[in-house]
C-alpha positions, -999 to +999 in steps of 0.1 A: +645+107-798+624+079-812+608+054-788+600+018-797+563+012-801+548-008-773+574+001-747+560+017-715+569+054-710+591+057-679+574+075-651+593+101-631+596+093-594+574+116-573+592+136-546+584+128-510+552+143-496+572+167-474+589+182-504+555+184-523+539+202-493+569+226-491+566+233-528+529+239-524+534+262-495+560+282-514+539+284-546+508+295-527+528+322-508+544+335-540+510+335-558+494+354-530+524+378-529+523+385-566+485+392-564+491+415-534+519+433-552+497+437-584+468+451-564+491+475-545+506+486-578+472+495-593+460+512-561+492+533-558+490+541-595+455+554-594+456+571-560+491+587-565+483+598-600+450+616-590+467+633-561+497+644-581+474+659-607+455+679-581+487+690-564+501+701-598+471+723-605+471+739-571+509+746-573+505+762-607+477+784-596+495+794-565+527+802-583+510+824-609+490+842-582+521+850-562+540+862-593+512+884-607+498+896-574+464+882-585+446+854-604+459+849-639+455+825-667+477+794-665+507+792-688+504+761-711+542+756-712+545+755-674+516+730-672+533+707-696+565+709-676+547+701-644+529+672-660+563+658-672+576+660-637+544+644-624+546+615-649+583+610-642+578+610-604+549+585-608+568+562-630+599+562-607+577+556-577+559+526-594+591+512-607+607+514-573+576+498-558+578+469-583+615+464-579+617+466-541+584+447-538+597+419-560+630+416-540+610+416-508+586+390-522+615+367-533+632+369-499+600+363-480+591+334-504+624+317-495+619+323-458+583+310-461+595+279-480+620+271-453+594+276-426+570+255-447+595+227-449+600+228-411+562+229-405+556+201-430+581+179-411+564+187-379+530+179-393+542+146-409+562+135-378+532+114-365+530+097-399+567+088-397+561+073-363+531+054-377+552+041-406+581+030-384+558+012-359+539-005-388+572-017-402+581-033-369+547-049-367+550-062-403+583-079-394+564-102-369+559-082-338+521-085-339+517-075-302+530-039-307+506-011-313+508+025-324+492+039-292+491+074-307+485+100-281+482+131-302+451+154-306+419+139-318+423+147-355+425+127-388+460+112-379+447+101-345+417+084-362+440+067-387+463+054-359+433+042-338+418+024-369+452+008-376+454-004-340+419-018-341+427-037-373+459-051-358+439-063-327+416-082-349+444-097-370+464-106-339+434-124-324+427-142-357+464-152-359+464-165-323+432-184-329+447-200-360+479-209-342+459-223-313+437-244-336+467-259-355+484-267-322+453-282-306+444-301-338+480-315-341+479-326-305+445-342-309+456-360-340+489-373-327+471-391-298+451-416-319+481-421-343+502-430-313+475-454-302+473-469-337+511-474-338+511-491-304+482-515-314+499-524-347+533-531-330+516-552-304+498-572-330+530-577-350+548-591-319+524-619-315+537-653-326+506-665-342+504-635-366+502-646-402+525-633-429+498-614-446+489-597-413+526-588-408+528-573-443+496-554-437+509-542-403+542-531-418+524-511-445+501-495-418+531-486-397+546-468-427+514-449-434+510-441-397+546-428-396+540-406-425+509-391-409+529-384-378+555-366-398+528-346-415+512-335-382+546-327-367+554-307-398+522-287-396+528-280-359+564-268-367+550-247-396+526-230-373+553-223-347+576-210-374+553-181-381+554-168-345+575-139-334+608-148-318+607-130-285+633-149-264+665-146-284+700-158-275+733-157-293+737-188-316+767-199-337+755-215-369+788-234-370+780-252-338+745-261-351+759-273-384+784-296-366+757-310-343+732-317-370+758-332-393+767-357-366+730-365-361+724-372-398+756-392-404+740-426-400+712-417-424+738-405-449+758-437-446+727-458-452+720-439-484+756-440-496+759-402-493+792-385-482+789-355-458+813-325-461+814-298-434+830-263-435+820-247-403+832-211-399+819-189-370+786-173-379+769-157-349+733-148-350+705-143-325+674-163-321+659-195-308+685-223-309+659-251-311+642-235-342+675-227-358+686-263-353+654-273-370+664-252-400+697-269-404+682-304-397+655-299-424+680-287-450+705-315-444+677-341-442+663-330-475+697-330-491+703-366-480+669-380-488+667-365-523+702-374-533+716-402-553+738-432-543+774-422-542+765-385-540+776-359-515+762-332-493+781-301-483+773-280-453+790-246-449+786-217-425+802-183-428+796-145-426+792-126-458+809-092-463+776-073-455+775-090-421+749-117-428+753-151-412+749-178-438+741-215-436+744-231-471+736-268-479+746-281-513+739-316-526+741-338-557+710-352-573+688-350-603+687-319-625+663-293-611+647-267-633+656-232-623+624-215-633+604-232-605+627-228-575+600-211-554+577-242-556+598-262-532+592-236-504+554-240-507+537-265-484+530-299-501+548-287-532+576-307-548+596-304-580+605-338-593+578-362-603+592-389-581+587-367-551+549-366-555+534-390-531+569-399-518+570-415-484+603-398-476+587-366-465+555-346-461+564-317-484+568-293-455+605-293-448+615-262-468+583-244-460+591-247-423+627-236-430+616-204-447+590-196-420+615-200-393+642-179-411+617-151-418+606-151-382+643-145-373+644-116-398+662-135-425+652-156-455+660-187-475+667-191-512+675-220-535+692-223-569+699-253-591+734-267-589+752-274-622+752-311-629+722-317-607+711-311-571+704-279-552+722-251-533+699-239-505+711-209-485+697-196-453+706-160-445+701-145-410+710-112-394+744-115-378+750-109-341+770-078-332+799-099-321+803-112-356+815-078-370 
């Protein structure tokens, strides 16, 4: 079969380490058994051959002495007959040794392989425990540890090293979260003071028109900075593990958020459509409401006059709770969908430097969804606009 030049050669998938250990145990046992059987064969051949030769000579001499009543010269014909019997007996014995030894070796190899498989599973059991715990930790439960209590061996050292590494990462993550929270709080205070001073100045009757225009521009800038700081705080909170969970229906959240955003949609000339089917999940209701609000707010702000926004909730056949927000708008390139989920990244050129948002909305949505064990994806809509879908693990009552 000819292969195209330049194409990579497909690599065979390696079997699990338990299977590889079992195969190694079986191969080592069989190799040792074959060597032992070969050595036994050579020893039996040499020892038995020498003894049979000595016995044959003694039997011949004794037989002739008995028949003649005294020592006589051996008969060459009888010696040849005895040597044939000797050779036949030796060959039969060695053949029986090889046959029965090979059968016994095969049976013992199978038994040893089975026991090797069981022992490999027992030896690898701590590694499976480490893998399962590490998987739970990687899904956001940074406070969990392996706490391996086995003997002080290589696996125990590996588990202790992993726990030590997670302690450092957890502390660094908490410090980063604390810094963002403290910095956001400290920055919001002067911004609130600035907003108050500007509003007081604008209320004065003797304020000139130029000062009013300047004050209005400063209020817009101040509001954008407040949105940016609030977005950073929400982005930091979205990375945290969701410990306190409750049953939440995405349909209720969709109805509530749609009602909240109706005035903004009317001001922008955007029609809202709602298809709220029950979609139960578990998580933080406030954070899940933030997901729906950010998706709907983005769909309204980056729409076009006379356009529409569709909000739908449902449960997919695999049991996933889904919140999908579709909207009309400008044509979006499909090759750069992931860019809109990055902080401060936008797709359209008119969004760069836009005062309508801080570029954190969808980044916050994805962080919150992943903290709940789900994810968010986007795809361009034919004719312009986007379809953004948040998928979350369904609650048991949904099935």
